[in-house]
Legacy VTK file of the C-alpha trace (Angstrom):
# vtk DataFile Version 3.0
C-alpha trace
ASCII
DATASET POLYDATA
POINTS 754 float
13.179 18.366 21.764
14.094 15.503 18.906
15.541 18.622 17.177
17.792 19.644 20.156
19.325 16.584 21.169
20.242 13.168 19.375
21.119 9.403 20.690
25.063 9.769 21.047
26.613 7.400 18.428
29.371 4.895 18.631
31.841 7.594 17.320
31.566 10.226 19.839
31.774 7.368 22.486
34.943 5.952 21.366
36.131 9.607 21.417
35.623 10.392 24.680
36.888 6.679 25.603
40.064 7.308 23.872
40.409 11.032 25.602
40.746 9.196 29.047
37.414 10.989 30.093
34.723 8.353 31.345
34.605 6.738 34.817
33.958 3.259 36.020
29.988 2.887 34.953
29.919 6.275 33.408
27.448 5.979 30.540
26.371 8.770 27.565
23.116 9.442 27.864
22.281 12.264 25.418
24.380 14.307 22.732
23.691 17.972 21.181
25.743 19.481 18.510
28.670 20.341 20.552
28.239 18.437 23.531
27.762 15.185 25.776
26.062 14.620 28.661
27.937 11.814 31.025
25.464 9.969 33.895
27.344 7.868 36.953
24.897 6.264 39.890
26.960 6.833 42.812
24.797 4.507 44.960
22.948 7.644 46.549
22.246 10.028 43.561
23.034 10.553 39.695
26.079 12.439 39.169
25.831 14.509 35.228
29.201 15.695 33.977
29.292 17.603 30.304
32.247 17.123 27.898
32.499 19.861 25.591
33.197 18.172 21.899
35.668 20.943 20.750
38.010 20.719 23.444
37.035 17.035 24.924
37.007 18.632 28.665
34.510 17.551 30.959
32.766 20.080 33.278
30.530 18.612 36.207
26.835 20.012 36.168
24.962 18.743 39.099
23.855 15.579 40.866
20.269 14.645 42.006
18.512 11.707 43.398
16.819 10.455 40.455
17.214 10.046 37.030
16.677 12.986 34.451
13.092 13.018 33.104
12.535 14.885 29.588
12.278 18.096 31.893
15.056 17.841 33.166
16.989 16.596 29.797
15.788 20.415 28.770
17.355 21.877 31.673
20.841 19.774 31.105
20.735 20.778 27.501
20.461 24.850 28.366
23.234 24.399 31.361
25.381 22.865 28.557
24.932 25.390 26.231
25.685 28.166 28.265
28.872 25.951 29.599
30.160 25.127 25.684
32.871 26.785 24.201
31.158 26.955 20.986
32.969 26.708 17.890
32.231 24.602 14.791
29.279 21.985 15.167
30.873 18.454 15.842
28.401 16.425 13.704
28.917 15.148 10.522
27.791 13.635 7.449
26.457 9.929 9.251
28.489 8.161 6.873
31.165 10.206 6.743
31.534 9.356 11.013
30.793 5.802 10.308
33.786 5.614 7.789
36.272 7.831 9.517
35.251 5.319 13.052
35.786 2.086 10.748
39.116 3.664 9.644
40.117 4.218 13.385
39.407 0.522 14.268
41.832 -0.767 11.826
44.611 2.242 11.783
44.726 2.585 15.736
42.401 -0.295 17.648
43.010 -3.506 15.885
46.979 -3.249 15.880
47.109 -3.026 19.634
45.855 -6.709 19.956
47.907 -7.890 17.380
46.087 -7.673 14.234
48.352 -5.870 12.180
47.105 -2.598 9.637
46.273 -4.389 6.017
45.343 -1.674 3.661
43.365 -3.965 1.053
41.631 -5.432 4.244
40.893 -1.937 5.499
39.656 -0.605 2.105
37.269 -3.405 1.784
35.892 -3.097 4.622
35.365 0.370 3.636
33.977 -0.674 0.303
31.625 -3.240 1.978
30.657 -0.601 4.570
29.547 1.584 1.552
27.574 -1.518 0.009
25.572 -1.440 2.798
24.825 2.429 3.180
24.073 2.388 -0.797
21.760 -0.856 -0.490
23.938 -2.429 -3.239
24.792 -6.353 -4.175
28.551 -5.928 -3.296
31.018 -8.823 -5.213
33.451 -8.502 -2.761
36.596 -10.956 -4.244
39.330 -11.084 -0.909
42.547 -13.611 -1.620
43.658 -15.831 0.870
45.474 -13.285 3.910
43.097 -10.321 3.537
40.952 -10.434 6.122
37.646 -10.507 4.753
36.334 -12.051 7.920
36.829 -9.071 10.164
36.643 -6.764 7.273
32.570 -7.765 6.738
32.368 -8.137 10.390
33.135 -4.791 11.514
31.655 -3.008 8.480
28.344 -4.801 9.655
28.824 -3.916 13.263
29.245 -0.103 11.828
26.448 -0.148 9.467
24.223 -1.404 12.473
25.263 1.617 15.008
25.047 4.717 12.680
22.058 3.724 10.650
20.063 2.075 13.428
19.712 -1.272 12.290
17.932 -3.029 14.656
17.323 -5.962 12.425
20.001 -9.518 12.569
22.753 -9.624 10.227
22.802 -13.155 8.061
25.929 -14.896 7.927
25.474 -17.706 5.314
28.498 -20.214 4.960
29.198 -23.350 3.621
30.864 -25.139 6.298
30.484 -26.134 9.936
34.258 -25.195 9.748
33.864 -21.535 9.287
30.717 -21.317 11.263
32.316 -22.347 14.502
35.219 -19.565 13.455
33.160 -16.818 13.303
31.080 -17.868 16.741
34.374 -19.258 18.752
36.954 -16.660 17.177
36.237 -14.088 15.388
32.942 -12.298 16.873
33.908 -12.868 20.672
37.267 -11.121 19.834
35.347 -8.000 18.001
33.446 -7.930 20.730
35.522 -7.851 23.335
37.880 -5.279 21.443
34.924 -3.122 20.685
33.042 -3.468 23.905
36.963 -2.193 25.588
36.595 0.751 23.205
33.337 1.770 23.769
32.220 1.835 20.262
29.535 -0.946 21.850
27.395 -1.082 24.915
26.460 -4.345 25.149
28.560 -7.684 23.575
27.719 -8.611 20.531
25.429 -11.313 20.129
24.643 -14.385 17.579
22.605 -17.628 17.117
23.864 -20.390 15.403
21.304 -21.702 12.623
21.332 -25.175 10.768
18.618 -27.433 9.373
16.844 -30.082 11.186
18.593 -33.027 10.784
21.512 -31.019 13.005
19.815 -31.197 16.164
18.418 -33.536 18.500
14.546 -34.342 18.895
13.640 -35.230 22.282
11.073 -37.660 21.680
13.140 -39.330 18.862
16.086 -39.219 21.665
13.609 -41.345 24.257
12.387 -43.708 21.973
16.046 -44.297 20.302
17.408 -44.303 24.226
14.801 -46.729 25.679
15.722 -49.692 22.396
18.973 -49.228 22.595
19.091 -49.518 26.589
16.820 -52.703 26.017
19.492 -54.256 24.169
21.560 -54.170 26.965
25.242 -54.159 25.295
28.234 -53.493 26.549
29.492 -51.949 23.934
26.268 -49.335 23.712
27.689 -48.183 27.195
29.132 -44.808 25.809
25.979 -44.298 23.628
23.879 -44.906 25.884
25.972 -41.955 28.327
25.763 -39.580 25.342
21.823 -40.186 24.773
20.804 -39.654 28.526
22.968 -36.120 28.354
20.765 -35.090 25.685
17.513 -36.525 26.605
18.097 -34.584 30.589
19.604 -31.670 28.546
23.367 -31.402 30.179
24.459 -31.481 26.358
23.490 -28.889 23.865
20.878 -30.397 21.525
23.438 -29.619 18.208
24.406 -32.611 16.864
27.653 -31.403 14.815
29.010 -31.313 18.327
28.508 -35.111 19.399
30.546 -38.200 18.990
28.149 -40.136 16.922
27.449 -41.860 13.836
25.476 -40.331 10.771
22.971 -43.518 11.604
22.272 -42.806 14.871
22.366 -39.268 14.262
19.440 -39.856 11.647
17.566 -41.572 13.905
17.369 -39.159 16.682
17.187 -35.668 14.915
14.554 -33.461 14.323
12.478 -35.255 11.126
8.947 -33.304 11.952
7.920 -31.174 14.901
4.054 -31.417 15.570
1.961 -30.223 18.035
1.191 -33.447 18.931
4.313 -33.986 19.889
4.418 -35.352 24.395
7.293 -32.672 24.607
6.124 -29.983 22.766
5.643 -27.793 25.611
9.270 -27.951 26.759
10.699 -28.510 23.277
14.046 -27.726 23.599
14.276 -27.509 19.551
11.440 -25.000 20.056
12.806 -22.898 22.443
15.740 -22.509 20.763
13.814 -21.480 17.663
11.666 -19.057 19.695
14.467 -17.529 21.314
16.592 -17.066 17.755
13.654 -15.860 16.148
12.045 -13.343 18.538
15.508 -12.242 20.385
17.068 -9.368 20.127
20.178 -11.120 18.180
23.107 -9.181 16.048
24.275 -12.200 14.154
22.355 -15.286 12.723
25.182 -17.866 11.805
23.343 -19.675 8.850
24.174 -21.883 5.596
23.514 -21.275 2.107
20.918 -24.269 1.938
19.045 -23.040 4.740
19.015 -19.424 3.303
17.792 -20.319 0.028
15.077 -22.476 2.101
13.562 -19.383 3.599
13.280 -17.501 0.922
11.520 -20.653 -0.707
9.398 -21.175 2.270
8.259 -17.238 2.674
7.613 -17.397 -1.258
5.338 -20.715 -1.067
3.517 -18.655 2.341
5.136 -20.827 4.132
6.445 -20.107 7.447
9.961 -18.673 8.040
12.826 -20.266 8.914
15.064 -17.312 9.396
13.533 -13.569 10.791
13.299 -10.799 8.978
16.725 -9.183 8.652
18.676 -6.773 7.444
22.468 -7.379 5.951
22.666 -10.645 4.657
26.154 -11.479 3.871
27.186 -14.761 1.575
30.520 -15.551 2.745
32.435 -18.695 0.780
29.883 -17.479 -1.880
31.390 -19.188 -4.581
29.447 -22.152 -3.139
26.164 -20.192 -3.688
25.542 -21.034 -7.509
26.153 -25.218 -6.321
24.076 -24.296 -3.278
21.057 -22.819 -5.324
21.047 -26.194 -7.941
20.219 -28.205 -4.839
17.180 -25.556 -3.557
15.837 -25.120 -6.394
15.625 -28.321 -8.016
14.135 -31.465 -7.472
14.271 -35.111 -7.353
11.903 -38.026 -7.599
12.755 -41.230 -6.370
11.767 -44.838 -7.705
10.789 -45.804 -4.124
9.534 -42.846 -2.868
5.702 -44.005 -3.865
6.581 -47.630 -2.390
7.245 -45.814 1.160
4.584 -43.704 0.926
1.949 -47.169 0.360
3.722 -49.105 2.654
2.664 -46.016 5.478
-0.843 -45.859 3.435
-1.278 -49.832 3.925
-0.646 -49.440 7.847
-2.875 -46.837 8.005
-5.866 -47.947 6.401
-5.489 -51.561 8.259
-9.010 -52.741 9.187
-10.982 -49.430 8.061
-13.700 -49.806 5.628
-12.179 -47.680 2.883
-9.243 -50.017 3.127
-10.063 -51.738 -0.259
-10.291 -48.972 -2.605
-7.385 -47.827 -0.790
-5.406 -50.875 -1.641
-6.256 -50.942 -5.412
-5.582 -47.625 -5.926
-2.102 -48.211 -4.235
-1.298 -51.086 -6.086
-2.337 -49.144 -9.771
-0.295 -46.457 -8.433
3.368 -48.759 -8.079
2.644 -50.388 -11.172
2.460 -46.697 -12.907
5.864 -45.915 -10.915
7.519 -48.647 -12.220
6.380 -48.264 -15.804
7.537 -44.580 -15.377
11.264 -45.568 -14.614
11.380 -48.415 -17.330
10.660 -45.902 -19.486
12.806 -43.336 -18.369
15.725 -45.869 -18.860
14.639 -47.284 -22.338
14.280 -43.919 -23.704
17.382 -42.554 -21.949
19.760 -40.152 -24.274
23.468 -38.707 -23.909
25.268 -39.951 -21.014
26.793 -37.265 -18.902
28.914 -39.986 -16.760
28.814 -42.866 -15.300
25.839 -42.049 -12.961
23.559 -39.947 -15.258
21.974 -39.777 -18.157
19.536 -37.516 -20.503
16.054 -37.316 -19.918
13.632 -37.599 -22.927
9.763 -37.312 -22.713
8.703 -39.284 -25.689
5.294 -40.104 -25.519
5.273 -42.879 -23.320
6.911 -41.079 -20.673
4.292 -38.046 -20.454
1.730 -40.372 -20.716
3.041 -42.451 -17.493
3.744 -39.019 -15.517
-0.080 -38.061 -16.711
-1.460 -41.275 -15.260
0.677 -41.569 -11.901
-0.346 -37.845 -11.353
-4.035 -38.771 -11.901
-3.828 -42.095 -9.389
-2.120 -39.967 -6.393
-4.956 -37.277 -6.624
-7.715 -40.047 -6.431
-5.841 -41.453 -3.208
-5.995 -37.439 -1.915
-9.545 -37.120 -2.321
-10.027 -40.528 -0.810
-7.980 -39.120 2.386
-9.653 -35.911 2.666
-13.259 -37.158 2.514
-12.425 -39.837 5.199
-11.572 -39.543 8.805
-9.992 -35.847 9.113
-9.790 -35.955 13.083
-6.999 -39.047 11.765
-3.593 -37.836 12.586
-1.967 -40.531 10.031
-4.287 -39.700 7.445
-3.333 -35.801 7.503
0.332 -36.867 7.351
-0.331 -39.284 4.310
-2.391 -36.637 2.952
0.491 -33.928 3.325
2.645 -36.629 1.728
0.972 -37.303 -1.167
0.469 -33.725 -2.020
4.251 -33.252 -2.114
4.696 -36.020 -4.591
1.695 -34.296 -6.797
4.108 -31.078 -6.738
6.870 -32.722 -8.167
5.026 -34.748 -11.304
3.499 -30.948 -12.085
6.514 -29.660 -12.214
7.891 -32.605 -14.351
4.608 -32.724 -16.974
5.815 -28.808 -17.596
9.511 -30.717 -18.350
10.179 -27.752 -21.064
11.024 -25.096 -18.406
13.226 -27.457 -16.575
16.402 -29.403 -17.374
15.878 -33.323 -16.342
18.235 -35.799 -16.137
17.699 -39.336 -14.508
20.893 -40.209 -11.986
21.429 -43.969 -10.768
22.245 -43.878 -6.943
22.255 -47.658 -6.287
22.394 -50.635 -8.070
18.569 -50.675 -8.561
17.628 -47.129 -7.138
17.462 -43.985 -9.215
15.602 -40.598 -9.611
14.479 -38.137 -12.049
15.955 -34.858 -11.382
14.733 -31.501 -12.565
16.405 -27.840 -12.120
14.904 -24.742 -13.901
16.353 -23.505 -16.672
16.131 -20.193 -16.578
17.693 -20.480 -12.246
19.417 -16.641 -12.469
15.758 -15.424 -13.261
14.552 -16.859 -9.983
17.789 -15.772 -7.957
17.441 -12.195 -8.942
13.695 -12.111 -8.235
14.132 -13.659 -5.037
17.366 -12.494 -4.190
19.050 -9.318 -5.512
15.923 -7.379 -6.331
14.212 -6.660 -2.955
16.618 -3.279 -2.390
18.702 -4.701 0.302
22.026 -4.722 0.693
23.879 -8.225 -0.050
27.500 -9.060 0.368
29.279 -11.837 -1.786
32.821 -12.583 -0.995
35.310 -15.394 -1.185
38.409 -15.587 -2.334
37.399 -16.652 -5.968
35.053 -15.268 -7.640
36.300 -13.670 -10.740
38.476 -14.960 -13.628
41.182 -12.218 -13.845
39.172 -9.946 -11.913
36.331 -9.883 -14.669
33.187 -11.420 -12.253
30.690 -11.834 -15.362
30.638 -15.620 -15.187
29.648 -15.655 -11.896
26.765 -12.878 -11.826
25.402 -14.557 -14.956
25.599 -18.149 -12.532
23.657 -16.021 -10.012
21.381 -13.821 -11.865
23.355 -10.359 -10.754
23.880 -9.284 -14.128
20.025 -8.809 -14.236
20.332 -5.663 -11.959
21.053 -1.988 -12.534
24.948 -1.587 -13.100
24.540 1.208 -10.960
23.169 -1.332 -7.981
26.092 -3.877 -8.084
29.790 -2.714 -6.388
32.762 -5.537 -7.966
35.601 -5.253 -5.330
38.572 -7.907 -5.782
41.679 -7.392 -3.176
44.917 -9.386 -3.919
46.218 -11.480 -1.189
49.173 -9.619 0.743
51.411 -12.866 0.491
54.436 -12.612 -1.002
54.182 -14.831 -3.370
57.042 -14.059 -5.685
59.533 -14.743 -3.107
57.650 -17.528 -0.675
56.351 -19.794 -4.022
57.806 -21.386 -7.109
55.032 -22.484 -10.002
56.744 -26.041 -11.658
55.374 -26.474 -14.925
56.586 -29.548 -16.872
56.758 -29.604 -20.680
57.259 -32.825 -21.500
54.144 -34.811 -19.941
51.908 -36.779 -21.916
48.284 -35.217 -22.391
46.073 -36.805 -19.560
43.989 -39.829 -20.359
43.655 -42.484 -17.249
42.931 -45.369 -19.578
46.524 -45.002 -21.004
49.497 -46.970 -19.092
52.171 -44.334 -19.968
50.223 -41.623 -19.015
49.380 -43.010 -15.338
53.460 -44.260 -14.952
54.447 -40.360 -15.808
52.587 -38.958 -13.588
53.278 -41.350 -10.771
57.073 -41.153 -11.816
57.164 -37.358 -11.267
54.911 -36.756 -8.453
57.581 -39.432 -6.973
60.534 -37.179 -8.069
58.185 -34.028 -6.493
58.106 -35.377 -3.317
61.825 -36.752 -3.248
62.731 -32.833 -4.011
60.170 -31.279 -1.197
61.438 -34.237 1.149
57.698 -35.053 1.779
55.221 -32.120 2.908
53.067 -32.872 -0.584
49.296 -32.415 -0.916
48.619 -33.977 -4.795
45.220 -33.069 -5.734
43.168 -34.996 -8.101
39.989 -34.766 -10.106
39.568 -38.877 -10.771
38.834 -41.311 -7.650
40.504 -44.354 -9.797
43.658 -41.925 -11.063
44.057 -41.249 -7.361
43.907 -44.802 -6.618
46.497 -46.060 -9.099
48.480 -43.608 -8.279
48.473 -44.693 -4.516
49.578 -48.304 -5.590
51.723 -47.105 -7.628
53.670 -44.735 -4.972
52.936 -47.053 -1.638
56.125 -49.116 -3.224
58.292 -46.361 -3.607
57.754 -43.685 -0.832
59.514 -44.952 1.969
60.986 -41.972 3.844
57.837 -40.519 4.498
54.115 -41.381 5.412
51.509 -41.975 2.354
47.736 -41.279 3.138
45.009 -41.267 0.497
41.916 -39.411 1.504
38.792 -41.392 0.124
34.957 -40.090 0.043
34.497 -38.758 3.130
37.075 -39.591 4.987
38.482 -37.079 6.680
40.814 -38.126 9.581
43.242 -38.617 6.608
43.978 -34.975 7.221
44.478 -34.900 10.428
46.663 -37.786 9.942
48.719 -36.078 7.337
49.258 -33.182 9.556
50.303 -35.179 12.385
52.917 -36.827 10.687
55.034 -33.749 9.661
56.622 -34.480 6.521
53.616 -36.873 4.935
52.256 -37.231 1.796
48.645 -36.922 0.666
46.786 -37.791 -2.123
43.174 -36.657 -2.147
40.663 -35.551 -4.270
38.446 -31.814 -4.995
37.232 -31.648 -1.280
40.425 -31.727 -0.301
41.057 -28.652 -2.523
39.265 -25.613 -0.495
37.916 -24.837 3.154
40.954 -26.869 4.630
43.612 -25.022 6.560
47.068 -26.999 6.062
49.473 -23.514 7.136
53.262 -24.363 8.172
55.886 -26.784 6.868
53.420 -29.501 6.712
52.083 -28.321 3.129
55.257 -27.315 1.540
54.409 -29.247 -2.192
50.767 -28.712 -3.485
50.556 -30.747 -7.067
47.861 -30.463 -9.251
47.756 -33.606 -10.970
45.218 -32.776 -13.587
43.562 -28.875 -14.183
40.107 -29.038 -12.626
37.938 -28.828 -15.672
34.343 -29.067 -14.732
32.810 -32.512 -15.481
30.620 -33.511 -17.851
26.789 -32.597 -16.464
22.706 -31.671 -17.275
23.660 -27.808 -16.751
26.684 -27.872 -18.512
24.888 -29.881 -21.342
21.982 -27.291 -21.618
24.636 -23.813 -21.445
26.493 -25.722 -23.701
22.954 -25.453 -26.427
22.495 -21.983 -26.161
26.381 -21.141 -27.471
26.288 -20.871 -31.114
30.272 -21.845 -31.350
31.891 -24.657 -29.116
34.751 -22.246 -28.478
32.905 -19.574 -27.386
31.513 -21.759 -25.020
34.566 -22.861 -24.182
36.222 -19.528 -23.777
33.046 -18.139 -21.823
31.678 -21.520 -19.203
34.351 -24.221 -18.860
37.843 -22.250 -19.162
36.612 -19.969 -16.376
35.055 -22.642 -14.234
38.417 -24.091 -14.462
40.221 -21.619 -13.558
38.329 -20.246 -10.461
38.580 -23.994 -9.336
42.545 -23.732 -10.213
42.846 -20.596 -7.431
40.851 -22.382 -4.613
43.315 -25.082 -4.653
46.292 -23.247 -5.275
44.814 -21.030 -2.525
45.541 -24.063 0.184
49.412 -23.325 -0.284
50.528 -20.435 1.235
48.336 -19.524 4.499
50.358 -17.437 6.641
53.179 -14.868 5.616
55.495 -16.909 6.356
54.622 -19.895 4.825
57.106 -21.550 1.463
55.547 -23.043 -1.158
56.003 -24.896 -4.362
52.961 -25.352 -6.714
53.202 -28.348 -10.029
50.434 -28.475 -12.349
51.434 -32.325 -14.007
49.438 -31.346 -16.861
50.450 -30.450 -20.476
48.144 -28.278 -21.393
49.151 -26.160 -18.175
52.682 -25.598 -19.774
50.812 -25.024 -23.283
47.171 -24.080 -24.794
46.213 -22.581 -21.400
49.465 -21.518 -20.044
48.556 -17.547 -20.234
45.104 -18.043 -18.840
46.514 -19.574 -15.752
49.526 -17.284 -15.360
47.051 -14.260 -15.398
44.742 -16.173 -13.607
47.542 -16.886 -10.417
49.287 -14.478 -8.342
52.730 -13.592 -9.473
55.334 -16.080 -8.817
58.198 -17.807 -10.793
57.773 -20.739 -13.191
60.235 -23.271 -14.171
60.162 -26.280 -16.044
63.016 -28.021 -14.873
61.707 -30.528 -11.755
65.966 -29.629 -10.027
64.864 -25.965 -9.775
62.076 -27.387 -7.206
64.411 -29.002 -4.717
67.245 -25.707 -5.088
64.098 -23.407 -4.036
63.023 -26.075 -0.553
66.519 -26.145 0.536
66.917 -22.391 -0.215
64.015 -21.499 2.246
63.530 -24.305 4.411
65.252 -24.653 8.187
67.341 -27.434 8.718
64.742 -29.030 11.201
62.493 -29.211 8.270
64.762 -32.202 6.855
64.807 -34.026 10.248
67.766 -37.258 9.367
66.140 -37.330 5.957
68.442 -35.236 4.603
LINES 1 755
754 0 1 2 3 4 5 6 7 8 9 10 11 12 13 14 15 16 17 18 19 20 21 22 23 24 25 26 27 28 29 30 31 32 33 34 35 36 37 38 39 40 41 42 43 44 45 46 47 48 49 50 51 52 53 54 55 56 57 58 59 60 61 62 63 64 65 66 67 68 69 70 71 72 73 74 75 76 77 78 79 80 81 82 83 84 85 86 87 88 89 90 91 92 93 94 95 96 97 98 99 100 101 102 103 104 105 106 107 108 109 110 111 112 113 114 115 116 117 118 119 120 121 122 123 124 125 126 127 128 129 130 131 132 133 134 135 136 137 138 139 140 141 142 143 144 145 146 147 148 149 150 151 152 153 154 155 156 157 158 159 160 161 162 163 164 165 166 167 168 169 170 171 172 173 174 175 176 177 178 179 180 181 182 183 184 185 186 187 188 189 190 191 192 193 194 195 196 197 198 199 200 201 202 203 204 205 206 207 208 209 210 211 212 213 214 215 216 217 218 219 220 221 222 223 224 225 226 227 228 229 230 231 232 233 234 235 236 237 238 239 240 241 242 243 244 245 246 247 248 249 250 251 252 253 254 255 256 257 258 259 260 261 262 263 264 265 266 267 268 269 270 271 272 273 274 275 276 277 278 279 280 281 282 283 284 285 286 287 288 289 290 291 292 293 294 295 296 297 298 299 300 301 302 303 304 305 306 307 308 309 310 311 312 313 314 315 316 317 318 319 320 321 322 323 324 325 326 327 328 329 330 331 332 333 334 335 336 337 338 339 340 341 342 343 344 345 346 347 348 349 350 351 352 353 354 355 356 357 358 359 360 361 362 363 364 365 366 367 368 369 370 371 372 373 374 375 376 377 378 379 380 381 382 383 384 385 386 387 388 389 390 391 392 393 394 395 396 397 398 399 400 401 402 403 404 405 406 407 408 409 410 411 412 413 414 415 416 417 418 419 420 421 422 423 424 425 426 427 428 429 430 431 432 433 434 435 436 437 438 439 440 441 442 443 444 445 446 447 448 449 450 451 452 453 454 455 456 457 458 459 460 461 462 463 464 465 466 467 468 469 470 471 472 473 474 475 476 477 478 479 480 481 482 483 484 485 486 487 488 489 490 491 492 493 494 495 496 497 498 499 500 501 502 503 504 505 506 507 508 509 510 511 512 513 514 515 516 517 518 519 520 521 522 523 524 525 526 527 528 529 530 531 532 533 534 535 536 537 538 539 540 541 542 543 544 545 546 547 548 549 550 551 552 553 554 555 556 557 558 559 560 561 562 563 564 565 566 567 568 569 570 571 572 573 574 575 576 577 578 579 580 581 582 583 584 585 586 587 588 589 590 591 592 593 594 595 596 597 598 599 600 601 602 603 604 605 606 607 608 609 610 611 612 613 614 615 616 617 618 619 620 621 622 623 624 625 626 627 628 629 630 631 632 633 634 635 636 637 638 639 640 641 642 643 644 645 646 647 648 649 650 651 652 653 654 655 656 657 658 659 660 661 662 663 664 665 666 667 668 669 670 671 672 673 674 675 676 677 678 679 680 681 682 683 684 685 686 687 688 689 690 691 692 693 694 695 696 697 698 699 700 701 702 703 704 705 706 707 708 709 710 711 712 713 714 715 716 717 718 719 720 721 722 723 724 725 726 727 728 729 730 731 732 733 734 735 736 737 738 739 740 741 742 743 744 745 746 747 748 749 750 751 752 753
């Protein structure tokens, strides 16, 4: 029977819908090569009609009191064959049909909902669909305004419809803002459109996945609520209301949506999840995980760190964090190398063993093994202190103010070996003690983790290692595999599944080699890789101006003349653009100096400074209407300041990557410094610069002036910069900035400040 009829696919459903043949609540129950059988329950009987796919004409067949069984379907097929007008079979190659339906959606359906056709978006989506069908690793660069999110969502839905893909699609992001946009805007919008046109039969579903620290733990909420309530302070009234709502379940356990401080979130989030917990049988977090992993969910929305943590967990034969998936889409993929460093690297802090020792002392109080255990703890702490003293004493090159090279001298190696031996002795002691003691089991687990770290650090030759200061007296020993690209290749790209990596900045002038080398994609067979680069549809030539002054001094924050020149030129630019300015800095110190300089000069426009983690400055700038925002790298990507609020974007200094251990190691692999500069440093700078410039024009109607106050932009690197950025007029005259703004902005832009 399977040779005679097939389950109807989305393109046929949509074709019949567009022809106006469907009746209310009618559904397709089977198709042949030339006909479709429709079923409708009237309330008393099941009514059946056929649709000839060649003529798109419907004919009534019969009614019956019960639905068709297999014998009934065979008879229906016979009747349809008799009444069909024949002709060329409708069925085509599945991939062709999928591409045709995808094109139909972009050409004919989306414009009905105000989503105008963008040729670049359509060709991007078709390329993404092709990569899925051929199980390729696709690097899909799409500049601002291309519409990459709609492109990959629709491609993924069509692929699953035509290829019977039951496993969920994982979409990995690097920001909570994009996760919210996907779940609150993009997926519901696309779901509604495709449902209305009968392309899908049920709404698209999704689950948002984050790390444990983003979710409330019922047990920890109860404990913290009790302690806060016991204090009986008036200022805690609002906090008690939120904690009570979390505990009784009237609000989501997702802490990102709650107005709580980081301190409070740290104390009520899911830290450990154990079967011994009193809430284990009714735990909302466990219920959430169970539904997300086992339910029929179309999209799993996660972040890069969680996706990589899942891969590493499976690699270590531990529990899965995410369900088995089909397609994996990395949005904001330019952040993937940074996430990989975090997840594949390790850090060993100088206070870690002190915390373990404190837990051990509490656990063995009053126990017969107390004396021997305390002696080992004391030795462990002495060796730990000696290790970090030796690391500091014999440290090598200083990369920046907080990190330096680690030299594994004989004394450092001896400290590592001795410390590992003591921890092993403690492990043996706890294993041979009371195995029914829950506290002992937890301590054993923590000791095993420390032992694993020390094992890695003793094999230091395979790792890039450095010492990082985190406070006045705190520091950590960090390690990253030298061959991270090989690990990513083995763990991700080589398993034969389709991967999409998309971002506005994955290449330099269409050359993806730098990114592919960082991520290990270049180790694949070239036939397994698809590279696509789509330019922004925005009219930069008429809506933008690039100001490259030729009289700026060389960047040196220690030079008074340089600091004054930047403050003076930025002040002039602010006047020329009448506020509406975002200035991006690579140094907090320089940003603070310039802020102090401008505070006494800029009177007509509100002046804001965005320090570390102070996102409220962005909202204040947005509300001001014509303000000036001085910000660091964190404002250079991932924020959307569309409209007139941002009409002048100033790059104070070219964003060359800061020296770090990884770059220092990469430098050692190049025989020639100029080769290293050309292959690593300059491409990294250009990709970051493109991210920053991408903040300026966010909509078709936006107008923006881009200024780079770095003499190297008008000199040594001018050609590289012009090749990397969208085509736009270039000037070295500051007067042209004012002329451009006055010629392109409405009177309302200037207000009373003209």
